[in-house]
C-alpha positions in Angstrom: 53.0 -25.2 -13.2 51.5 -22.3 -11.4 48.6 -24.4 -10.3 50.8 -27.0 -8.7 52.7 -24.3 -6.8 49.4 -22.8 -5.6 48.2 -26.3 -4.5 51.4 -27.1 -2.6 51.4 -23.7 -0.9 47.7 -24.1 0.2 48.5 -27.6 1.6 51.6 -26.2 3.4 49.5 -23.3 4.8 46.8 -25.7 6.0 49.3 -27.9 7.8 50.8 -24.8 9.4 47.4 -23.7 10.5 46.6 -27.1 11.9 49.9 -27.1 13.9 49.0 -23.6 15.2 45.6 -24.8 16.4 47.1 -27.8 18.1 49.6 -25.6 20.0 46.8 -23.2 21.1 44.6 -26.0 22.2 47.4 -27.6 24.2 48.2 -24.3 25.9 44.6 -23.7 26.8 44.1 -27.2 28.2 47.2 -27.7 30.3 46.8 -26.2 33.8 49.0 -23.5 35.1 49.9 -22.7 38.7 48.3 -19.2 38.7 44.7 -20.6 38.2 42.4 -19.2 40.9 40.6 -21.6 43.1 37.1 -20.7 44.1 36.0 -21.7 47.6 32.9 -20.9 49.7 33.9 -19.4 53.0 30.4 -19.1 54.4 28.7 -22.1 55.8 25.9 -23.5 53.7 23.7 -24.6 56.6 22.5 -22.0 59.1 21.3 -23.1 62.5 18.2 -21.3 63.7 16.7 -21.8 67.1 12.9 -21.5 67.3 11.2 -20.2 70.4 8.3 -22.4 71.2 5.1 -20.6 70.7 2.0 -21.6 72.4 0.4 -23.5 69.6 -2.0 -26.4 69.6 -0.2 -28.3 66.9 3.4 -28.4 68.3 5.1 -31.7 69.2 5.3 -30.8 72.9 1.5 -30.2 73.0 0.9 -33.6 71.5 3.4 -35.3 73.8 1.8 -33.8 76.9 -1.5 -35.2 75.7 -3.7 -32.5 77.2 -7.2 -33.8 77.5 -9.6 -31.3 76.0 -13.2 -31.3 77.0 -15.8 -32.0 74.3 -17.3 -28.5 74.9 -13.9 -26.9 74.0 -13.6 -28.9 70.8 -17.2 -28.1 69.8 -16.6 -24.4 70.4 -13.5 -24.4 68.3 -15.3 -26.1 65.5 -18.2 -23.7 65.6 -15.8 -20.7 65.5 -13.9 -22.2 62.6 -17.2 -22.8 60.7 -18.3 -19.2 61.4 -15.0 -17.9 60.0 -15.3 -20.1 56.9 -18.9 -18.9 56.4 -17.8 -15.2 56.7 -15.1 -15.8 54.2 -17.5 -17.6 51.8 -20.0 -14.7 52.1 -17.2 -12.2 51.2 -16.2 -14.3 48.2 -19.8 -14.5 47.1 -20.3 -10.8 47.3 -17.1 -10.2 45.4 -18.2 -12.7 42.7 -21.6 -10.9 42.4 -19.9 -7.6 42.0 -17.7 -9.1 39.3 -20.7 -10.5 37.5 -22.4 -7.1 37.7 -19.3 -5.5 36.1 -19.2 -8.2 33.4 -22.9 -7.6 32.7 -22.3 -3.9 32.3 -19.5 -4.6 29.9 -21.8 -6.7 27.6 -22.6 -3.9 25.2 -21.6 -5.4 21.8 -23.2 -7.4 19.0 -21.9 -8.6 15.7 -23.5 -7.5 12.5 -23.2 -9.7 9.5 -25.1 -7.7 6.9 -27.4 -4.7 6.4 -30.0 -4.3 3.6 -32.6 -1.7 2.7 -35.1 -4.4 1.9 -36.6 -6.3 4.9 -37.3 -9.4 2.7 -33.7 -9.8 1.7 -32.5 -9.4 5.3 -34.9 -12.1 6.4 -33.7 -14.5 3.7 -30.1 -14.0 4.6 -30.9 -14.3 8.3 -32.6 -17.7 7.7 -29.6 -18.8 5.6 -27.2 -17.8 8.4 -29.3 -19.6 11.1 -29.1 -22.8 9.0 -25.4 -22.3 8.4 -24.7 -21.8 12.2 -27.2 -24.3 13.5 -24.3 -26.4 14.9 -23.2 -23.4 16.9 -25.8 -23.0 19.7 -24.2 -19.8 20.9 -24.8 -18.1 17.6 -28.3 -16.9 16.7 -29.3 -14.0 14.4 -32.2 -11.6 14.2 -33.1 -8.7 11.9 -33.2 -5.3 13.5 -34.7 -2.2 11.9 -32.4 0.9 12.1 -33.4 4.4 11.1 -30.4 6.6 10.2 -30.2 10.4 10.7 -31.2 11.1 7.1 -34.3 8.9 7.6 -33.0 6.0 5.6 -34.2 2.7 7.0 -31.9 -0.3 7.0 -32.5 -3.9 8.2 -29.4 -5.2 10.0 -28.7 -8.9 10.6 -27.2 -9.1 14.1 -26.7 -11.7 16.8 -29.6 -11.9 19.3 -27.6 -11.4 22.6 -25.3 -8.7 23.8 -21.7 -9.8 24.3 -18.4 -8.5 25.9 -15.9 -7.2 23.5 -13.7 -10.4 23.8 -16.7 -12.7 23.2 -17.8 -10.5 20.2 -14.3 -10.8 18.7 -14.4 -14.6 19.1 -17.8 -14.9 17.6 -16.8 -12.6 14.7 -13.8 -14.8 14.0 -16.2 -17.8 13.7 -18.3 -15.9 11.2 -15.3 -14.8 9.2 -14.1 -18.4 9.1 -17.3 -19.3 7.3 -16.5 -16.7 4.7 -19.1 -14.1 5.7 -18.5 -10.5 6.6 -18.5 -9.5 10.2 -18.7 -6.1 12.1 -18.7 -5.5 15.8 -21.2 -2.9 16.8 -22.1 -1.3 20.1 -25.6 -2.1 21.2 -28.0 0.8 21.5 
């Protein structure tokens, strides 16, 4: 008996809620007189008068059909080419400076392994060269390193110096092949 009363009261409450929502939506949809109207008081197009500047490409110049001498045309072309050549020289010098800066930043190599035995280092190096034969940018060599305590190690490192970004990319390729990788600064 209590369950039926609860069910009926829930149904009645849901209908009351539905009626409440209908009234609220009707009130919010129907317009009222006190709604503000937004209007643009400024004009959207602005008239601007341009003073005619003495320019060779303006319409009036074309309409007048001034006849230029061949010498004038050739002189202008020569001047334009000189300006372009000067700009190209400046760009080339800037590019050379950037290349120099990039070359000075190439101070890193990647180290894959380090052993006390030279024979083992050479074997692993050959295995790595075979493994990375498809990658033409990756080549390895064995480098002898003497530590401060006079221990000698034979490190397997790549053969060219790289920038830090390139070394990180190369190291990622080595790590993807399930080898260890360490970025070292070239001495």
